[in-house]
PATIDREN-455626 format. One line per 5 residues: number of its first residue (from 0); their letters; for each residue x, y, z of C-alpha. Coordinates in nm, 4 decimals, always signed. Example, Ala and Ser with C-alpha at 12.3 -4.5 7.8 and 13.67 -1.06 7.14 Angstrom:
<nodes>
0> AS> +1.2300:-0.4500:+0.7800 | +1.3670:-0.1060:+0.7140
</nodes>
This chain:
<nodes>
0> MKLKA> -0.0005:+0.0164:-0.0280 | +0.1325:+0.3511:-0.1181 | +0.2537:+0.5860:+0.2022 | -0.0479:+0.7887:+0.1465 | -0.2883:+0.5637:+0.1556
5> RIARE> -0.1509:+0.4030:+0.4565 | -0.1920:+0.7709:+0.6498 | -0.5213:+0.8052:+0.5168 | -0.6762:+0.4345:+0.6672 | -0.4666:+0.5165:+1.0076
10> VRFIK> -0.6684:+0.8671:+1.0042 | -0.9732:+0.7361:+0.9685 | -0.9181:+0.4396:+1.1954 | -0.7561:+0.6608:+1.4737 | -1.0851:+0.9067:+1.3673
15> GLGRT> -1.3627:+0.6164:+1.4198 | -1.1890:+0.4886:+1.7599 | -1.2094:+0.8557:+1.9085 | -1.5476:+0.8983:+1.8208 | -1.6236:+0.5621:+2.0162
20> LKWVK> -1.3999:+0.6142:+2.2675 | -1.5401:+0.9459:+2.3630 | -1.9262:+0.8015:+2.3919 | -1.7601:+0.4090:+2.5847 | -1.5825:+0.5538:+2.8835
25> PIAPD> -1.5794:+0.2990:+3.1599 | -1.8529:+0.2424:+3.3313 | -1.8195:+0.1112:+3.7121 | -2.0389:-0.1879:+3.8262 | -2.1555:+0.0288:+4.1335
30> SKDLL> -2.1964:+0.3209:+3.9376 | -2.6063:+0.4842:+4.0232 | -2.6045:+0.5726:+3.6504 | -2.8453:+0.3628:+3.4749 | -2.9609:+0.2793:+3.1006
35> CDDLE> -3.2815:+0.4800:+3.1808 | -3.0686:+0.7621:+3.3007 | -2.8692:+0.7943:+2.9714 | -3.2175:+0.7895:+2.7989 | -3.3775:+1.0604:+3.0435
40> ASVDR> -3.0912:+1.3009:+2.9753 | -3.1347:+1.2569:+2.5917 | -3.4980:+1.3284:+2.6490 | -3.4617:+1.6425:+2.8363 | -3.2421:+1.7529:+2.5898
45> HRDRP> -3.4413:+1.6663:+2.2888 | -3.7808:+1.6843:+2.4178 | -3.9505:+1.8416:+2.1504 | -3.7828:+1.6672:+1.8517 | -3.9077:+1.3941:+1.6762
50> AITFE> -3.7772:+0.9988:+1.8275 | -3.9615:+0.7488:+1.6564 | -4.1905:+0.7016:+1.3500 | -4.3743:+0.4128:+1.2716 | -4.6351:+0.2969:+1.0871
55> GKTLT> -4.7560:+0.7083:+0.9755 | -4.7459:+0.8237:+1.3336 | -4.4418:+1.0222:+1.5501 | -4.3378:+1.0264:+1.9048 | -4.1370:+1.3466:+1.9930
60> YGEMD> -3.8912:+1.2285:+2.2852 | -4.1450:+1.3794:+2.5365 | -4.3950:+1.1748:+2.4148 | -4.1880:+0.8713:+2.4337 | -4.0380:+0.9327:+2.7933
65> ALANR> -4.4168:+0.9764:+2.8658 | -4.5677:+0.6399:+2.7570 | -4.2567:+0.4824:+2.8968 | -4.3319:+0.6325:+3.2319 | -4.6952:+0.5217:+3.2193
70> YAHWA> -4.5765:+0.1745:+3.1723 | -4.2878:+0.2159:+3.4404 | -4.6474:+0.2919:+3.7045 | -4.8598:+0.0488:+3.5918 | -4.5911:-0.2374:+3.6583
75> KEQGI> -4.5981:-0.0516:+4.0299 | -4.9512:-0.1021:+4.0250 | -4.8746:-0.4941:+3.9344 | -4.6605:-0.5153:+4.2699 | -4.3336:-0.5789:+4.0065
80> TRGQT> -4.0164:-0.4793:+4.1999 | -3.6379:-0.4139:+4.1375 | -3.4400:-0.7489:+3.9866 | -3.8094:-0.9050:+3.9075 | -3.8618:-0.9809:+3.5290
85> VALFM> -4.1551:-0.9079:+3.2384 | -4.1399:-1.0652:+2.9659 | -4.2306:-0.8787:+2.6236 | -4.3374:-1.1123:+2.3491 | -4.4363:-0.8487:+2.0497
90> PNRMD> -4.3282:-0.7901:+1.6931 | -4.1597:-0.4190:+1.6277 | -4.3814:-0.1340:+1.7423 | -4.4350:+0.2018:+1.8453 | -4.4405:+0.0924:+2.2334
95> YLPIW> -4.1579:-0.1211:+2.1902 | -3.8536:+0.0027:+2.3340 | -4.0870:+0.2519:+2.5666 | -4.1859:-0.0734:+2.7420 | -3.8385:-0.1831:+2.8483
100> YGLTK> -3.7160:+0.1982:+2.9230 | -4.0034:+0.1796:+3.1162 | -3.9753:-0.0726:+3.3501 | -3.5941:+0.0173:+3.4232 | -3.7205:+0.3591:+3.5656
105> IGAAT> -3.8262:+0.0918:+3.8555 | -3.5795:-0.1576:+3.8565 | -3.7479:-0.4632:+3.6712 | -3.6003:-0.6320:+3.3422 | -3.7338:-0.7083:+3.0637
110> ALINN> -3.7217:-1.0776:+2.8904 | -3.7014:-0.9579:+2.4684 | -3.8832:-1.2799:+2.3333 | -3.8592:-1.3667:+1.9754 | -4.2338:-1.2814:+1.8333
115> NLTGA> -4.1795:-1.5613:+1.5634 | -4.1726:-1.8569:+1.8424 | -4.4637:-2.0763:+1.9061 | -4.4802:-2.4309:+2.0560 | -4.1888:-2.5349:+2.2794
120> PLAHC> -3.9064:-2.2832:+2.2077 | -4.1791:-2.0144:+2.2877 | -4.2382:-2.2023:+2.6216 | -3.9025:-2.2755:+2.7131 | -3.7799:-1.9231:+2.6495
125> LNISG> -4.0650:-1.7597:+2.8835 | -4.0153:-2.0601:+3.1662 | -3.6155:-1.9494:+3.2001 | -3.6900:-1.6065:+3.2042 | -3.8302:-1.6213:+3.5330
130> ALHCL> -4.1257:-1.3883:+3.4293 | -4.4949:-1.3513:+3.5943 | -4.6405:-1.1084:+3.3675 | -4.5844:-1.1189:+2.9634 | -4.6741:-0.9076:+2.7632
135> VDAET> -4.8404:-0.9252:+2.4053 | -5.0564:-0.8157:+2.1258 | -5.3538:-0.9621:+1.8886 | -5.0854:-1.1434:+1.6740 | -4.8683:-1.2822:+1.9338
140> SPAFE> -5.1876:-1.3412:+2.1825 | -5.2709:-1.6898:+2.0237 | -4.9221:-1.8438:+2.0386 | -4.8912:-1.7330:+2.4317 | -5.2437:-1.9078:+2.5029
145> AVRAQ> -5.0840:-2.2134:+2.2954 | -4.8225:-2.2724:+2.5759 | -4.9757:-2.1767:+2.8702 | -4.9445:-2.5407:+2.9466 | -4.6415:-2.6032:+2.9365
150> LTKPV> -4.5217:-2.3345:+3.1611 | -4.3668:-2.3991:+3.4802 | -4.5464:-2.1265:+3.6797 | -4.8554:-1.9117:+3.5933 | -4.7784:-1.6282:+3.3894
155> AQWTL> -5.0244:-1.3226:+3.3512 | -5.1121:-1.2422:+3.0115 | -5.1558:-0.8661:+2.9533 | -5.2850:-0.7644:+2.5773 | -5.2287:-0.4745:+2.3662
160> GPVTP> -5.5135:-0.4227:+2.1273 | -5.8495:-0.5847:+2.1215 | -5.9026:-0.8102:+2.4733 | -6.1208:-1.1792:+2.4694 | -6.2535:-1.2443:+2.7593
165> GRHDL> -6.0394:-1.3777:+3.0410 | -5.7351:-1.2073:+2.9345 | -5.5951:-0.8412:+3.0735 | -5.6179:-0.5382:+2.9348 | -5.2863:-0.3579:+2.8862
170> TTALK> -5.4442:-0.0797:+2.6919 | -5.7042:+0.0048:+2.9413 | -5.4731:-0.0582:+3.2446 | -5.2261:+0.2430:+3.1055 | -5.4871:+0.4452:+3.1007
175> SCSNL> -5.4870:+0.5528:+3.4758 | -5.1145:+0.5499:+3.4726 | -4.9361:+0.8877:+3.5635 | -4.7141:+0.9904:+3.2527 | -4.4778:+1.1592:+3.5157
180> RPDRL> -4.1269:+0.9881:+3.5677 | -4.1743:+0.7869:+3.9065 | -3.9463:+0.9324:+4.1856 | -3.6207:+0.8002:+4.0999 | -3.4670:+0.7547:+4.4427
185> TARGE> -3.7636:+0.5171:+4.5679 | -3.7909:+0.3832:+4.2088 | -3.4493:+0.2492:+4.1473 | -3.2258:+0.3925:+4.4499 | -3.0541:+0.0919:+4.5274
190> LRASD> -3.0006:-0.0191:+4.1378 | -2.6541:-0.0378:+4.0003 | -2.5146:-0.0252:+3.6681 | -2.4191:-0.4242:+3.6969 | -2.7941:-0.5423:+3.7617
195> TALWI> -3.0025:-0.6992:+3.4742 | -3.1719:-0.4735:+3.2088 | -3.2427:-0.6976:+3.0005 | -3.2656:-1.0644:+2.8742 | -3.1620:-1.0750:+2.5215
200> YTSGT> -3.1660:-1.4516:+2.3829 | -2.9429:-1.6012:+2.1384 | -3.1006:-1.6893:+1.7894 | -3.1241:-2.0425:+1.8106 | -3.0036:-2.1471:+1.5024
205> TGLPK> -2.8786:-2.4933:+1.6358 | -3.0694:-2.5531:+1.9317 | -3.2946:-2.3884:+2.1995 | -3.2170:-1.9837:+2.2628 | -3.0443:-1.8969:+2.5764
210> AARIN> -3.1175:-1.6241:+2.7783 | -2.8034:-1.3402:+2.7971 | -2.8020:-1.1566:+3.0218 | -2.7839:-0.7853:+2.9586 | -2.6882:-0.5218:+3.2767
215> HMRAQ> -2.7472:-0.1552:+3.2231 | -2.3851:-0.1204:+3.1907 | -2.3338:-0.4024:+2.8924 | -2.6967:-0.1920:+2.7322 | -2.5136:+0.1573:+2.7781
220> LYMRG> -2.2143:+0.0605:+2.6076 | -2.4029:-0.1031:+2.3168 | -2.6168:+0.2674:+2.2715 | -2.3603:+0.4442:+2.3364 | -2.0944:+0.2739:+2.1337
225> FAGAT> -2.3334:+0.3302:+1.8334 | -2.3898:+0.6737:+1.8739 | -2.0422:+0.7443:+1.8691 | -1.9074:+0.5041:+1.5833 | -2.1825:+0.6104:+1.3152
230> GAVET> -2.0819:+0.9584:+1.4342 | -2.4701:+1.0397:+1.4443 | -2.6246:+1.3760:+1.4752 | -2.9691:+1.5143:+1.5900 | -3.0358:+1.5393:+1.1898
235> DRIYQ> -2.9824:+1.2183:+1.1593 | -3.2865:+1.0077:+1.0397 | -3.1759:+0.6317:+1.0850 | -3.4299:+0.3569:+0.8812 | -3.4618:+0.0582:+1.1528
240> VLPLY> -3.6330:-0.2721:+1.0074 | -3.4402:-0.5378:+1.2157 | -3.6146:-0.6811:+1.5235 | -3.5993:-0.5009:+1.8556 | -3.5666:-0.8259:+2.0422
245> HATGG> -3.2213:-0.8088:+1.9077 | -2.9269:-0.6528:+1.9871 | -2.8189:-0.4759:+1.6645 | -3.1892:-0.3611:+1.6276 | -3.2839:-0.2723:+1.9785
250> LCGMG> -3.0040:-0.1337:+2.1293 | -2.7544:-0.0495:+1.8440 | -2.9590:+0.0754:+1.5755 | -3.1918:+0.2630:+1.8402 | -2.8786:+0.3914:+2.0751
255> AALLT> -2.7305:+0.5710:+1.7689 | -2.9929:+0.7930:+1.6997 | -3.2021:+0.8084:+2.0203 | -2.8926:+0.9127:+2.2513 | -2.7659:+1.2149:+1.9916
260> GGSVV> -3.0827:+1.3260:+1.9348 | -3.1494:+1.1588:+1.6361 | -3.5010:+0.9779:+1.5153 | -3.5874:+0.6381:+1.4292 | -3.7665:+0.5089:+1.1225
265> LRKKF> -3.9095:+0.1433:+1.2707 | -4.0993:-0.0740:+1.0503 | -4.2748:-0.3729:+1.1930 | -4.0255:-0.6106:+0.9482 | -3.8193:-0.5963:+0.6808
270> STSHF> -3.9600:-0.5623:+0.2877 | -3.7706:-0.5705:-0.0406 | -4.0502:-0.3718:-0.2143 | -4.0970:-0.1065:+0.0458 | -3.7247:-0.0255:+0.1412
275> WQDIH> -3.6466:+0.2183:-0.1015 | -3.9441:+0.4334:-0.0824 | -3.9302:+0.3998:+0.2592 | -3.5647:+0.5396:+0.2436 | -3.6731:+0.8189:+0.0030
280> DEGCT> -3.9969:+0.9275:+0.1284 | -3.8491:+0.9228:+0.5145 | -3.5321:+1.1397:+0.3978 | -3.3589:+0.8436:+0.5960 | -2.9207:+0.9300:+0.6420
285> MFVYI> -2.8676:+0.5726:+0.7815 | -3.0116:+0.2022:+0.7793 | -2.9269:-0.0829:+0.9798 | -2.8534:-0.4023:+0.8707 | -2.7591:-0.7946:+0.9002
290> GELCR> -2.5592:-0.9163:+0.5921 | -2.8584:-1.1093:+0.4585 | -3.0648:-0.8461:+0.4061 | -2.8322:-0.6487:+0.2145 | -2.8250:-0.9663:-0.0143
295> YLVNA> -3.1904:-0.9343:-0.0364 | -3.1469:-0.5877:-0.1768 | -2.8956:-0.6886:-0.4161 | -3.0714:-0.9818:-0.5130 | -3.3815:-0.7617:-0.5950
300> PAHPL> -3.5209:-0.6017:-0.9191 | -3.4453:-0.2366:-0.9964 | -3.6277:+0.0096:-0.7704 | -3.6847:+0.3795:-0.9122 | -3.5434:+0.5257:-0.5918
305> ERDHK> -3.2585:+0.3219:-0.4941 | -3.0536:+0.5838:-0.5748 | -3.2379:+0.8808:-0.5474 | -3.1664:+0.9105:-0.1445 | -2.9765:+1.1112:+0.1110
310> LRLAF> -2.7872:+0.7960:+0.2663 | -2.4189:+0.8695:+0.4243 | -2.4146:+0.5141:+0.5822 | -2.5164:+0.2036:+0.6572 | -2.3949:+0.0052:+0.9675
315> GNGLR> -2.4256:-0.3310:+1.0665 | -2.2780:-0.6786:+1.0526 | -2.2167:-1.0000:+0.8730 | -2.2013:-0.8010:+0.4894 | -2.0111:-1.0724:+0.2742
320> ADVWE> -1.7632:-0.8823:+0.0470 | -1.9563:-0.9654:-0.2519 | -2.2412:-0.8379:-0.1323 | -2.0382:-0.5378:+0.0265 | -1.9437:-0.4093:-0.3370
325> DMTRR> -2.2208:-0.4690:-0.5677 | -2.4605:-0.2692:-0.2840 | -2.2195:+0.0338:-0.2326 | -2.1871:+0.0466:-0.6264 | -2.5822:-0.0016:-0.7228
330> FNIPR> -2.7240:+0.1894:-0.4718 | -2.4661:+0.4623:-0.4197 | -2.4041:+0.4190:-0.0657 | -2.1145:+0.6471:+0.0152 | -1.9782:+0.4890:+0.3286
335> VLEFY> -2.0404:+0.1178:+0.5612 | -1.9614:+0.0427:+0.8747 | -1.9210:-0.3487:+0.9308 | -1.8823:-0.4474:+1.3129 | -1.8626:-0.7767:+1.4720
340> GSTEG> -2.0087:-0.8738:+1.7891 | -2.2157:-1.1305:+1.9711 | -2.5125:-1.0470:+2.2284 | -2.3601:-1.1647:+2.5234 | -1.9617:-1.1593:+2.3572
345> NVSTF> -1.7047:-0.9467:+2.5215 | -1.5477:-0.8824:+2.2074 | -1.5974:-0.5988:+1.9812 | -1.4664:-0.4646:+1.6401 | -1.5370:-0.1998:+1.4091
350> NFDGH> -1.3647:-0.1592:+1.0180 | -1.3734:+0.2127:+1.0726 | -1.2206:+0.2869:+0.7125 | -1.4534:+0.0458:+0.5192 | -1.1801:-0.2323:+0.4100
355> VGAIG> -1.3726:-0.4328:+0.2188 | -1.4723:-0.7834:+0.3543 | -1.2936:-0.7178:+0.6787 | -1.5096:-0.7320:+1.0296 | -1.2733:-0.4635:+1.2203
360> RLPKW> -0.8677:-0.4447:+1.2346 | -0.6863:-0.4913:+1.5404 | -0.3308:-0.3073:+1.4341 | -0.0358:-0.4029:+1.6000 | +0.0158:-0.0726:+1.7642
365> LKKRF> -0.2655:-0.0832:+1.9756 | -0.2778:-0.4651:+2.0903 | -0.2527:-0.3939:+2.3826 | -0.5720:-0.1965:+2.4228 | -0.7895:-0.4773:+2.2956
370> NARLV> -0.8575:-0.8035:+2.4082 | -0.9104:-1.0211:+2.1431 | -0.7213:-1.2820:+2.0472 | -0.6920:-1.5210:+1.7752 | -0.5735:-1.8935:+1.8475
375> QFDID> -0.5035:-2.1932:+1.7373 | -0.8191:-2.4041:+1.6966 | -0.8357:-2.8271:+1.6312 | -1.1707:-2.8446:+1.4115 | -1.2061:-3.2200:+1.4545
380> AEQPV> -1.1970:-3.1720:+1.8956 | -1.4091:-2.8420:+1.8418 | -1.1178:-2.7337:+2.1148 | -0.8119:-2.4425:+2.0712 | -0.4607:-2.5724:+2.0509
385> RGAGG> -0.2660:-2.6605:+2.3693 | +0.1091:-2.6157:+2.2954 | +0.3282:-2.8077:+2.5535 | +0.2934:-2.5970:+2.8597 | -0.0453:-2.6501:+2.8058
390> FCIEC> -0.1343:-2.2897:+2.7109 | -0.2743:-2.1859:+2.3805 | -0.1058:-2.0621:+2.1060 | -0.1620:-1.7154:+1.8783 | -0.2083:-1.7827:+1.5106
395> GPGQI> +0.0177:-1.5481:+1.2824 | -0.1072:-1.3399:+0.9858 | -0.3311:-1.5686:+0.7528 | -0.3839:-1.8520:+1.0145 | -0.7618:-1.9680:+1.0930
400> GECIG> -0.8147:-1.9728:+1.4866 | -1.1063:-1.8640:+1.7419 | -1.1368:-1.5448:+1.8714 | -1.1508:-1.5296:+2.2218 | -1.1571:-1.2301:+2.4738
405> KIDTS> -1.0270:-1.1710:+2.7984 | -1.2462:-1.1168:+3.0788 | -1.1685:-0.8270:+3.3095 | -1.4779:-0.8317:+3.5609 | -1.3808:-0.4933:+3.6721
410> DARTN> -1.4530:-0.3428:+3.2774 | -1.8133:-0.3666:+3.1588 | -1.6106:-0.3657:+2.8034 | -1.4179:-0.6880:+2.8564 | -1.6793:-0.8724:+3.1447
415> FTGYA> -1.8459:-1.2004:+3.0191 | -2.2128:-1.1234:+3.2352 | -2.3376:-1.4881:+3.1107 | -2.6575:-1.6595:+3.0666 | -2.9426:-1.7344:+3.2767
420> DKAAT> -2.8042:-2.1060:+3.2569 | -2.4757:-2.1246:+3.5037 | -2.3799:-2.4409:+3.2687 | -2.4259:-2.2554:+2.9648 | -2.2087:-1.9915:+3.0852
425> EKKVL> -1.9550:-2.2119:+3.2263 | -1.8743:-2.3624:+2.8509 | -1.8300:-2.0736:+2.7119 | -1.5316:-1.9373:+2.9522 | -1.1545:-2.1002:+2.8578
430> HDVFE> -0.9214:-2.1076:+3.1066 | -0.5478:-2.0914:+3.1715 | -0.5237:-1.9877:+2.8194 | -0.2119:-1.7903:+2.8122 | -0.1097:-1.7797:+3.1887
435> KGDAW> -0.2510:-1.9856:+3.4730 | -0.5557:-1.8440:+3.6007 | -0.6590:-1.6235:+3.3108 | -0.9941:-1.6378:+3.1483 | -1.1301:-1.5432:+2.8400
440> FRTGD> -1.4464:-1.5401:+2.6387 | -1.4905:-1.8332:+2.3416 | -1.6938:-1.6456:+2.0724 | -1.7129:-1.9962:+1.8473 | -1.6265:-1.7963:+1.5554
445> LMKQD> -1.3141:-1.8597:+1.3342 | -1.1536:-1.5394:+1.2144 | -0.8173:-1.4941:+1.0421 | -0.6343:-1.1661:+1.0611 | -0.4012:-1.0242:+0.7674
450> ADGYL> -0.0326:-0.8453:+0.8512 | -0.2287:-0.5139:+0.8598 | -0.4371:-0.5851:+1.1163 | -0.7534:-0.6745:+0.9863 | -0.9864:-0.9106:+1.0421
455> YFIDR> -1.1905:-1.1691:+0.8517 | -1.4972:-1.4096:+0.9276 | -1.4522:-1.7496:+0.8587 | -1.7329:-1.9624:+1.0460 | -1.9004:-2.0488:+1.3329
460> IGDTY> -1.7365:-2.3114:+1.4962 | -1.9577:-2.6578:+1.3998 | -2.0399:-2.5109:+1.0372 | -1.6756:-2.5667:+0.9326 | -1.6699:-2.9119:+0.8740
465> RWKGE> -1.3927:-3.1759:+0.7600 | -1.3767:-3.3910:+0.4373 | -1.0719:-3.6202:+0.2410 | -0.8933:-3.4861:+0.5200 | -0.9468:-3.0916:+0.4925
470> NVSTG> -1.1580:-2.8473:+0.6911 | -1.3995:-2.7145:+0.4994 | -1.5827:-2.3073:+0.5686 | -1.9103:-2.2947:+0.5131 | -1.8814:-1.9411:+0.4875
475> EVADR> -1.6105:-1.9430:+0.2330 | -1.7916:-2.1925:-0.0013 | -2.1162:-2.0194:+0.0066 | -1.9835:-1.6882:-0.0585 | -1.8264:-1.8654:-0.3983
480> LAEAP> -2.1649:-2.0589:-0.4828 | -2.3608:-1.7575:-0.4173 | -2.1146:-1.6023:-0.7049 | -2.2845:-1.8834:-0.9878 | -2.5228:-1.7499:-1.2237
485> GVLEA> -2.9523:-1.7740:-1.1279 | -2.8102:-1.8151:-0.7778 | -2.9575:-1.6067:-0.4785 | -2.8728:-1.7414:-0.1913 | -2.6281:-2.0968:-0.1139
490> NVYGV> -2.6899:-2.2577:+0.2569 | -2.4088:-2.4564:+0.2636 | -2.3423:-2.7818:+0.5589 | -2.2178:-3.0768:+0.6094 | -2.4197:-3.4100:+0.5875
495> TVPGQ> -2.3196:-3.7801:+0.6881 | -2.2436:-4.0215:+0.4707 | -2.2665:-4.4346:+0.5589 | -1.9032:-4.5600:+0.5488 | -1.7075:-4.2041:+0.4679
500> DGRAG> -1.5067:-3.9991:+0.6940 | -1.6170:-3.6384:+0.7762 | -1.8797:-3.4797:+0.6309 | -1.9720:-3.4390:+0.2773 | -2.0510:-3.0902:+0.1482
505> MVALT> -2.4541:-2.9682:+0.0228 | -2.5782:-2.6949:-0.0051 | -2.9483:-2.5620:-0.0235 | -2.9904:-2.2767:-0.2914 | -3.2597:-2.0534:-0.3797
510> VDDAF> -3.2353:-1.9738:-0.7347 | -3.4063:-1.7774:-1.0433 | -3.4354:-1.8446:-1.3970 | -3.1022:-1.8128:-1.4967 | -3.0022:-2.1043:-1.3138
515> DLAGF> -2.8638:-2.3882:-1.4714 | -2.7390:-2.7271:-1.3667 | -2.4839:-2.7531:-1.5967 | -2.3608:-2.3974:-1.5499 | -2.3350:-2.4358:-1.1799
520> HAHVD> -2.1838:-2.7538:-1.2285 | -1.8923:-2.6214:-1.4274 | -1.8743:-2.3038:-1.1526 | -1.8411:-2.5538:-0.8606 | -1.4661:-2.7344:-1.0860
525> KELPP> -1.3770:-2.3788:-1.1584 | -1.3931:-2.2178:-0.8293 | -1.3787:-2.4400:-0.5303 | -1.0959:-2.7729:-0.5139 | -1.2247:-3.0759:-0.4630
530> YAQPL> -1.2845:-3.1258:-0.0908 | -1.4578:-2.8382:-0.1128 | -1.7083:-2.8972:-0.3544 | -2.0630:-2.9845:-0.2281 | -2.1976:-3.3589:-0.3503
535> FIRLQ> -2.5394:-3.2651:-0.3158 | -2.8060:-2.9736:-0.3628 | -3.1476:-2.9042:-0.2368 | -3.3157:-2.6487:-0.4128 | -3.5747:-2.4599:-0.1685
540> RQIET> -3.8196:-2.2094:-0.2725 | -3.7471:-1.9930:+0.0391 | -3.4373:-2.0521:+0.2699 | -3.5288:-2.0362:+0.6572 | -3.4065:-1.8264:+0.8342
545> TGTFK> -3.4158:-1.6977:+1.2430 | -3.5733:-1.3792:+1.3487 | -3.2423:-1.2114:+1.2286 | -3.1511:-1.3546:+0.8816 | -2.9268:-1.5935:+1.0267
550> YRKVD> -2.9518:-1.9182:+0.8154 | -3.0973:-2.2474:+1.0334 | -2.9260:-2.5298:+0.9573 | -3.0046:-2.8058:+1.1940 | -3.3188:-2.9451:+1.0346
555> LVTDG> -3.1264:-2.9449:+0.7198 | -2.8505:-3.1448:+0.8658 | -3.1210:-3.3969:+1.0046 | -3.2681:-3.4082:+0.6189 | -2.9487:-3.4644:+0.4804
560> FDPAR> -3.0164:-3.6146:+0.1083 | -3.2805:-3.8590:+0.1650 | -3.5773:-3.8171:-0.0744 | -3.7979:-3.9914:+0.1696 | -3.7457:-3.6598:+0.4366
565> VKDPL> -3.7035:-3.4019:+0.1889 | -4.0153:-3.2881:-0.0589 | -3.7692:-3.0452:-0.2346 | -3.5468:-3.1348:-0.5593 | -3.2381:-3.3130:-0.4284
570> YFRNP> -2.9394:-3.3444:-0.6821 | -2.6139:-3.5284:-0.6259 | -2.3145:-3.4750:-0.8008 | -2.2257:-3.7741:-0.9926 | -1.9310:-3.8405:-1.0137
575> VKRAW> -1.9816:-4.0833:-1.3000 | -2.1361:-3.8930:-1.5129 | -1.9614:-3.6004:-1.3903 | -2.2920:-3.4167:-1.3825 | -2.5555:-3.3370:-1.1635
580> TKITK> -2.7969:-3.6281:-1.1342 | -3.1144:-3.6302:-0.9287 | -3.1802:-3.8289:-0.6115 | -3.4670:-4.1029:-0.6474 | -3.4335:-4.3596:-0.3262
585> AGFDK> -3.2844:-4.5927:-0.5870 | -2.9591:-4.3547:-0.6250 | -2.9999:-4.2735:-0.2245 | -2.9666:-4.6313:-0.1467 | -2.6730:-4.6777:-0.4096
590> INDGG> -2.4776:-4.3615:-0.2608 | -2.5078:-4.5048:+0.1408 | -2.4209:-4.9016:+0.0043 | -2.1204:-4.7124:-0.1286 | -2.2160:-4.7563:-0.4830
595> FRL> -2.0190:-4.4531:-0.5966 | -1.6310:-4.3431:-0.4992 | -1.6849:-4.0254:-0.3850
</nodes>
């Protein structure tokens, strides 16, 4: 890299880091300044400015605070006290943030339940929350009623909107509640920043969700961090279509706007067809993304307003390099801020200078200021490699390893507050890593770092599998397959084949009319080494994702390539015909009986 470009890159990095650190100063665990105090301070500075716009209606900062106060007084009337939890089971709506904001004013915690859940997963999330009250609306009430018998303790259902007999009417109850702030000293005088503010659930891509404990410090860091990293100001309007039950949309996106005097343009859910119309009509200057949201936009037909906007920044995580370049070029987006982090983790990185494909940067000259490291990893054992002295081995440039973060319980920025399940918490902690007695959080993510310090996401541990003695990254294979003509989405995973060591590659595809099996066969041959080439294809009309657009793989792995279990078209990369052939029962039996040399 030329000296001038290198200097410009370092300047962008330092400026971005400086803006962020200005906002995320250390918070003492015993601090009396809480999440709700941050929001109340912003309300007092921007009381008459628009805060949240939703479905044609707008709340000013003052009106948002008044609504939150009603929820605080409602909770007090129900006898809900400091340390108790209320479950919030609703889709995105105007009340969503005011509900948990109001509950923090009296020291109660809110469990943010995925509004798409039903059945056993929903019952599981409600049970581990410990909540005795659950707030629902007309859309989620039937799902709650369906699992009532599976709940381990009685939970009162409070409904916003039409109420059937026997259920509590939340709309009516709120009307009699004061819109004035509860007295701070009596409502939360004993509360500290280390106390729980929210329970946010992991996505459950490979099993039942886990409830991550988000204390006031951690939630403040989310919101403050993105207020700084995005450089948000009061004239910014942030388009927010991600679910509010998740940290990226509910804290990062909302914090960037609501701590700076800006406003949120909130939608119930993401819609490709409405996206650019909304961005244009609402004068949005930023939007929050998850990588797959951007892929949906790039795969969509051209929209007349897709370049007619005021956007200055898109920020989020999970944006693949190929989509990144297509998106910025096609939609004329000046800047992308990609970040890495997890709901419960203590590692966070920002790509302040927009280096395509990187999830952040840890330059050598600042290494001691960051708690993150990459350690060599054994794919088969799914554990970090230990050297002769029993300690982990740090990765060099270009080496793939697990990202871990050193735990410092005295600093909210690097502490790990864990899950509701203590056993699950302990599984995420790695001990005696570089010295006796140290403790590090396991992110469960494989990454690599280049000589300039840029970090690149490779895969989730468990998504990487071994075939023919080689490690195969589902993420890297999916990137290559998604470049094939006609491929809209590619979800790669490993499946077992009787008599074979390791797992063979399989891909679930969504395609358009340009897709051709022969062309795809040629693309796979050209772009991937033999060990990484998938042996099986499953064509799906729609790939199943979580509420935050993460691919679900557990059911796909279970189904495998058995035509008796799968109604979607299945194809096998036939080594004899050197072509994709449809899998029939006879073909399935032949594969399983070793009739093909794989």
